[in-house]
VEXMI-682302 format. One record per residue (C-alpha): residue number from 0; residue in three letters; x negated, y negated, z. Coordinates in steps of 0.05 Angstrom, whole numbers, m for minus. Layout:
BEGIN
 num residuo      X      Y      Z
 NUM     ALA      X      Y      Z
...
END
This chain:
BEGIN
 num residuo      X      Y      Z
   0     MET    408   m160    745
   1     ARG    409   m178    670
   2     TYR    345   m205    641
   3     SER    342   m248    579
   4     LEU    314   m220    516
   5     ALA    257   m271    518
   6     PHE    239   m248    588
   7     LYS    239   m174    567
   8     GLU    195   m191    507
   9     SER    146   m229    550
  10     VAL    141   m170    598
  11     LEU    130   m122    540
  12     ARG     76   m166    511
  13     ARG     39   m162    577
  14     VAL     44    m86    586
  15     LEU     35    m64    514
  16     PRO    m29    m70    472
  17     PRO    m70   m113    465
  18     ASN    m60   m139    536
  19     ASN    m47    m70    569
  20     GLU    m34    m98    638
  21     SER    m13    m46    689
  22     ILE     62    m37    693
  23     ALA     59    m33    769
  24     SER     23   m100    775
  25     VAL     70   m135    726
  26     SER    129   m104    764
  27     ARG    104   m131    831
  28     GLU     86   m199    803
  29     LEU    154   m210    769
  30     GLY    199   m171    816
  31     VAL    224   m125    762
  32     SER    230    m51    776
  33     VAL    180     m4    743
  34     ASN    237     37    716
  35     SER    266    m23    680
  36     ILE    200    m38    647
  37     TYR    193     35    624
  38     LEU    265     32    598
  39     TRP    249    m32    559
  40     ILE    187      1    529
  41     LYS    228     61    508
  42     LYS    283     18    478
  43     ALA    232    m26    442
  44     GLY    200     37    413
  45     ASN    268     60    388
  46     GLY    286     m9    362
  47     ILE    347    m17    408
  48     LEU    321    m68    458
  49     TYR    367   m120    429
  50     LYS    441   m128    444
  51     ASP    495   m115    393
  52     GLY    493   m166    338
  53     GLU    424   m188    358
  54     VAL    368   m173    309
  55     ALA    296   m161    329
  56     PRO    251   m217    301
  57     ASN    211   m167    260
  58     LYS    275   m133    232
  59     ARG    303   m196    200
  60     SER    310   m200    124
  61     HIS    262   m242     84
  62     ARG    318   m290     67
  63     GLU    335   m299    141
  64     LYS    262   m309    158
  65     PHE    256   m362    103
  66     MET    318   m399    128
  67     LEU    293   m397    200
  68     LEU    224   m422    178
  69     LEU    255   m480    139
  70     GLU    300   m497    197
  71     SER    242   m495    246
  72     LYS    202   m545    204
  73     THR    257   m597    212
  74     LEU    262   m594    288
  75     ASP    240   m646    337
  76     PRO    184   m620    382
  77     GLU    227   m632    444
  78     LYS    283   m587    418
  79     GLU    238   m533    389
  80     GLY    238   m490    453
  81     GLU    313   m492    459
  82     TRP    321   m474    385
  83     LEU    272   m416    392
  84     ARG    309   m388    453
  85     GLU    376   m396    417
  86     HIS    350   m354    359
  87     GLY    313   m303    402
  88     LEU    245   m324    375
  89     HIS    177   m346    399
  90     THR    129   m394    366
  91     GLU     86   m335    342
  92     HIS    147   m308    304
  93     ILE    150   m372    263
  94     ALA     76   m367    246
  95     GLN     85   m293    229
  96     TYR    145   m308    184
  97     GLU    104   m362    148
  98     GLN     46   m313    136
  99     GLU     93   m258    112
 100     LEU    128   m304     63
 101     LYS     61   m331     37
 102     GLU     38   m259     24
 103     ILE    104   m243    m12
 104     VAL     96   m304    m57
 105     GLU     23   m288    m71
 106     ASN     39   m215    m88
 107     LYS     96   m238   m132
 108     ASN     49   m287   m168
 109     GLU     m1   m231   m179
 110     LYS     53   m186   m207
 111     VAL     77   m242   m253
 112     LYS      6   m255   m277
 113     GLU     m5   m181   m291
 114     GLU     62   m177   m327
 115     ILE     43   m238   m370
 116     ARG    m24   m206   m386
 117     ILE      9   m142   m408
 118     LEU     61   m179   m450
 119     LYS      7   m220   m484
 120     GLN    m31   m157   m501
 121     GLN     32   m124   m529
 122     ASN     47   m188   m569
 123     LYS    m23   m187   m598
 124     GLU    m16   m113   m618
 125     LEU     53   m126   m649
 126     LYS     27   m185   m689
 127     ARG    m31   m142   m714
 128     GLU     17    m87   m734
 129     LEU     63   m137   m768
 130     ARG      4   m165   m809
 131     ARG    m16    m94   m829
 132     LYS     56    m78   m851
 133     ASP     62   m145   m888
 134     LYS     m2   m128   m927
 135     ALA     24    m58   m942
 136     LEU     90    m86   m965
 137     ALA     56   m138  m1009
 138     GLU     11    m83  m1039
 139     THR     72    m39  m1052
 140     ALA    109    m97  m1085
 141     ALA     49   m112  m1128
 142     LEU     43    m39  m1150
 143     LEU    117    m36  m1165
 144     THR    112   m100  m1206
 145     LEU     51    m72  m1244
 146     LYS     88     m7  m1257
 147     LYS    147    m44  m1286
 148     LYS    102    m87  m1331
 149     ALA     64    m26  m1353
 150     GLN    129      8  m1372
 151     GLU    150    m54  m1411
 152     ILE     84    m57  m1448
 153     TRP     71     17  m1462
 154     GLY    141     45  m1454
 155     ASP    163    103  m1412
 156     ASP    117    163  m1408
 157     GLU    179    207  m1409
 158     ASP    195    186  m1481
 159     GLU    132    215  m1510
END
């Protein structure tokens, strides 16, 4: 008998932590063989529980998670269950995606703020260096001008 992915996931949620229900009791209650449950646990551990072309909810890209999250926000409450089943998701996946994306945005904001702080510091140092060089250039120009005037007034030292 073929079981749906949602059914397999619900069984796995019951037998794996934090619930840790006994595999034998879940097997008796649901009418699924113990061997099937052990096989699902093994496949889930190896990341191959899902059929070809089907992606585990936690293996989706950030872009895909964002698109699913946006799409889920536009659904009617009556059609939400059908939409979740169609995409192989549970309501907790949507909440998890939202939290992950918030953390990504917050981390990115922190990185941007740190980058801005570093750039401001570099800008300040470069302006300080530019002012120092401008002063040195003005001093050099003044000395050169004075040297030329001195030569005009007293003549070249080389002539004497």
